[in-house]
N, CA, C and O of each residue as an XYZ file, in Angstrom:
336
protein
N      12.385     92.849     11.760
C      11.608     92.130     13.010
C      12.097     92.795     14.060
O      11.790     92.296     15.143
N      12.920     93.998     14.105
C      12.838     95.283     15.306
C      11.753     96.174     15.441
O      11.297     96.768     16.419
N      11.372     96.132     14.005
C      10.488     97.270     13.872
C       8.825     96.515     14.061
O       7.797     97.192     14.055
N       8.850     95.136     14.208
C       7.521     94.742     14.936
C       7.679     94.853     15.657
O       6.654     95.409     16.052
N       8.680     94.728     16.930
C       7.907     94.937     18.556
C       7.515     96.090     19.433
O       7.289     96.036     20.642
N       7.457     97.355     18.490
C       6.625     98.511     18.564
C       5.055     97.707     18.561
O       4.290     97.445     19.489
N       5.005     97.563     17.710
C       3.798     97.165     17.008
C       2.879     95.796     18.041
O       1.769     95.369     18.357
N       3.904     95.663     18.149
C       3.185     93.738     19.252
C       3.070     94.778     20.556
O       1.932     94.933     20.998
N       4.248     95.559     21.259
C       3.422     96.506     22.271
C       2.050     97.350     22.273
O       1.118     97.384     23.075
N       2.321     98.090     20.927
C       1.108     98.994     21.117
C      -0.151     98.226     20.961
O      -1.166     98.681     21.489
N      -0.199     97.167     20.329
C      -1.320     96.247     20.352
C      -1.776     95.260     21.919
O      -2.926     95.076     22.318
N      -0.857     94.895     22.389
C      -1.094     94.609     23.692
C      -1.463     95.674     24.438
O      -2.492     95.495     25.090
N      -0.991     96.623     24.533
C      -1.137     98.097     25.437
C      -2.976     98.496     25.112
O      -3.774     98.860     25.976
N      -3.155     98.372     24.224
C      -4.778     98.829     23.263
C      -5.104     97.588     23.975
O      -5.535     97.958     25.067
N      -5.121     96.259     23.919
C      -5.734     95.377     24.166
C      -6.153     95.570     25.889
O      -7.246     95.432     26.440
N      -4.957     95.902     26.394
C      -5.262     95.739     27.698
C      -6.104     97.091     28.872
O      -6.395     97.021     30.066
N      -6.295     98.347     27.742
C      -6.613     99.023     27.911
C      -8.205     99.212     27.661
O      -8.760    100.205     28.130
N      -9.080     98.060     26.770
C      -9.845     97.814     26.393
C     -10.706     97.025     27.253
O     -11.926     96.868     27.301
N      -9.577     96.501     28.023
C     -10.275     94.967     28.971
C     -10.621     95.499     30.241
O     -11.369     94.930     31.036
N      -9.862     97.010     30.493
C      -9.971     97.262     31.785
C      -8.903     97.090     32.932
O      -9.186     97.505     34.056
N      -7.622     96.460     32.674
C      -6.493     96.559     33.468
C      -5.617     98.116     33.489
O      -5.150     98.350     34.604
N      -5.423     98.845     32.777
C      -5.132    100.476     32.758
C      -6.189    101.177     33.271
O      -7.380    101.167     32.961
N      -5.352    102.019     34.416
C      -6.753    102.494     35.184
C      -6.847    103.683     34.296
O      -5.996    104.162     33.546
N      -8.602    104.217     34.655
C      -9.022    105.228     33.828
C      -9.301    106.328     34.417
O      -9.147    106.279     35.637
N      -9.690    107.398     33.957
C      -9.859    108.245     34.705
C     -11.541    108.381     34.688
O     -12.321    108.280     33.742
N     -11.803    108.671     36.227
C     -13.236    108.861     36.694
C     -14.080    110.283     36.104
O     -13.518    111.363     35.925
N     -15.105    110.100     35.927
C     -15.837    111.181     35.862
C     -16.193    111.732     37.335
O     -16.172    112.949     37.520
N     -16.402    111.170     38.004
C     -16.549    111.938     39.545
C     -15.495    111.899     40.357
O     -15.633    111.660     41.557
N     -14.328    112.126     39.803
C     -13.186    112.957     40.245
C     -13.122    114.327     40.002
O     -12.068    114.919     40.233
N     -14.465    115.143     39.404
C     -14.084    116.366     39.531
C     -14.383    116.802     40.991
O     -15.421    116.450     41.551
N     -13.271    117.720     41.702
C     -13.727    118.349     42.975
C     -12.592    117.599     43.938
O     -12.328    117.938     45.092
N     -12.110    116.732     43.354
C     -11.158    115.859     44.224
C      -9.947    116.684     43.680
O      -9.629    117.058     42.551
N      -9.280    116.851     45.183
C      -7.755    117.178     44.651
C      -6.620    116.312     44.567
O      -6.603    115.153     44.981
N      -5.592    116.963     43.971
C      -4.756    115.474     43.323
C      -4.112    114.921     45.252
O      -4.193    115.497     46.337
N      -3.781    114.167     45.010
C      -2.692    113.057     46.561
C      -1.740    114.459     46.982
O      -1.605    114.808     48.155
N      -1.205    115.082     45.991
C       0.337    115.389     46.418
C      -0.571    117.049     47.090
O       0.249    117.943     47.300
N      -1.707    117.356     47.327
C      -2.294    118.744     47.944
C      -2.487    118.364     49.498
O      -2.729    119.280     50.285
N      -2.387    117.033     49.962
C      -2.618    116.356     51.144
C      -0.933    116.499     51.930
O      -0.702    116.308     53.125
N       0.144    116.908     50.795
C       1.947    117.111     51.471
C       2.207    117.852     50.904
O       3.383    118.160     51.095
N       1.521    118.666     49.895
C       2.451    120.397     49.670
C       1.392    121.421     49.398
O       0.254    121.038     49.128
N       1.656    122.566     49.444
C       0.399    123.155     49.175
C       0.094    123.306     47.915
O       0.881    122.975     47.029
N      -0.969    123.774     47.696
C      -1.969    123.914     46.720
C      -2.472    125.199     45.946
O      -3.286    125.929     46.511
N      -2.063    125.475     44.792
C      -2.455    126.713     44.404
C      -4.251    126.857     44.780
O      -5.138    126.023     44.601
N      -4.309    127.917     45.218
C      -6.039    128.395     45.391
C      -6.432    128.536     44.215
O      -5.696    128.415     43.236
N      -7.914    128.871     44.170
C      -8.369    128.952     42.839
C     -10.145    128.915     42.935
O     -10.669    127.910     43.416
N     -10.979    130.029     42.466
C     -12.300    130.248     42.037
C     -12.895    129.279     41.221
O     -12.442    129.210     40.079
N     -14.004    128.340     41.595
C     -14.395    127.699     40.584
C     -15.424    128.709     40.268
O     -16.094    129.406     41.029
N     -15.393    128.595     38.233
C     -15.907    129.496     37.546
C     -17.325    128.610     37.444
O     -18.417    128.997     37.860
N     -17.110    127.618     36.940
C     -18.051    126.791     36.005
C     -17.500    125.260     36.412
O     -16.284    125.068     36.412
N     -18.539    124.035     36.805
C     -18.523    123.324     36.697
C     -19.375    121.937     35.892
O     -20.520    121.630     36.223
N     -18.708    121.301     34.961
C     -19.776    120.722     34.384
C     -19.613    119.266     33.977
O     -18.767    118.706     34.675
N     -20.182    118.467     33.036
C     -19.764    116.959     33.237
C     -18.425    116.703     33.313
O     -17.720    117.220     32.445
N     -17.766    115.833     34.389
C     -16.714    115.513     34.323
C     -15.497    116.652     33.857
O     -14.528    116.263     33.204
N     -15.642    117.994     34.233
C     -14.832    118.946     34.066
C     -15.271    120.239     35.285
O     -16.368    120.323     35.837
N     -14.011    121.226     35.509
C     -14.146    122.294     35.754
C     -13.258    123.365     35.400
O     -12.043    123.238     35.251
N     -13.943    124.470     35.267
C     -13.353    125.593     34.397
C     -12.814    126.676     36.048
O     -13.620    127.225     36.799
N     -11.381    126.694     36.191
C     -11.279    127.777     37.285
C     -10.380    128.710     37.379
O      -9.327    128.549     36.763
N     -10.565    129.797     38.104
C      -9.483    130.621     37.874
C      -8.510    131.516     39.078
O      -8.862    132.349     39.913
N      -7.198    130.958     38.764
C      -6.208    131.127     39.689
C      -6.054    132.357     40.204
O      -6.471    133.397     39.693
N      -5.309    132.223     41.469
C      -4.949    133.660     41.859
C      -3.526    133.717     41.183
O      -3.033    133.060     40.267
N      -3.092    134.645     41.895
C      -1.803    135.215     41.076
C      -0.370    134.557     41.602
O      -0.297    134.244     42.791
N       0.632    134.370     40.832
C       1.287    133.209     40.817
C       2.667    134.186     40.939
O       2.975    135.235     40.374
N       3.422    133.253     42.050
C       4.885    133.909     42.174
C       5.908    133.434     41.142
O       5.910    132.243     40.833
N       6.732    134.239     40.618
C       8.000    133.307     39.091
C       9.011    133.978     40.295
O       8.978    135.063     40.876
N       9.955    132.765     40.386
C      11.444    133.101     40.291
C      12.088    132.461     39.185
O      11.736    131.505     38.493
N      13.613    133.552     39.152
C      14.098    133.411     38.369
C      15.650    132.975     38.817
O      15.972    133.135     39.995
N      16.670    132.384     37.797
C      17.899    132.168     38.319
C      18.374    132.575     37.338
O      17.680    132.732     36.333
N      19.867    132.895     37.365
C      21.124    133.177     36.558
C      21.313    131.941     35.612
O      21.141    130.810     36.065
N      21.661    132.141     34.312
C      21.927    130.761     33.443
C      23.064    129.863     34.151
O      24.065    130.400     34.625
N      22.802    128.063     34.213
C      23.509    127.741     34.507
C      24.339    127.301     33.276
O      23.981    127.049     32.126
N      25.728    127.281     33.948
C      26.281    126.858     33.097
C      27.194    125.594     33.032
O      27.915    125.389     32.056
N      27.131    124.634     34.257
C      27.342    123.784     34.439
C      26.637    122.402     33.765
O      25.468    122.147     34.051
N      27.314    121.624     32.961
C      26.738    120.555     32.172
C      25.870    119.107     33.557
O      25.176    118.126     33.290
N      26.421    119.710     35.122
C      25.843    118.378     35.447
C      24.491    118.883     35.834
O      24.155    120.056     35.996
N      23.773    117.798     35.954
C      22.120    117.803     36.251
C      21.832    117.959     38.058
O      20.864    118.395     38.681
N      22.822    117.529     38.396
C      22.742    117.936     40.275
C      23.324    119.254     40.520
O      22.615    120.062     41.120
N      24.722    119.674     40.086
C      24.553    121.019     39.900
C      23.710    121.449     39.335
O      22.733    120.928     39.873
N      23.387    122.030     38.632
C      22.500    122.259     37.703
C      21.088    122.762     38.811
O      20.740    123.943     38.803
N      20.390    121.770     39.687
C      19.711    121.400     40.629
C      19.744    122.168     41.891
O      18.900    122.816     42.510
N      20.900    121.908     42.058
C      21.599    122.724     43.534
C      21.854    124.118     43.320
O      21.770    124.909     44.260
N      22.247    124.590     41.825
C      22.332    126.286     41.807
C      20.410    126.689     41.864
O      19.879    127.530     42.589
N      19.664    125.693     40.766
C      18.817    126.407     40.732
C      17.712    126.325     41.502
O      16.746    127.049     41.261
N      17.708    125.204     42.793
C      16.746    124.995     43.515
C      16.968    125.008     45.166
O      16.112    124.884     46.042
N      18.676    125.235     45.322
C      18.698    125.355     46.721
C      19.279    126.910     47.371
O      19.327    127.091     48.588
């Protein structure tokens, strides 16, 4: 009986997505920045091509950051070591 639960859940999600209760990506969203770009720095890029529902972008150079291996098993300590 427990194997039947994932089937029922996938059937429910399938029905809801066809009815329109789940959000869809719009084809008109090309060129619109994600909400995080209003709060944090977004990478700059050049538009190479704009098509029907897509963009081809060339991003500028990146900056890579490294840290020594983290031996601690704690996620909190690893986050402090790696990002603070």
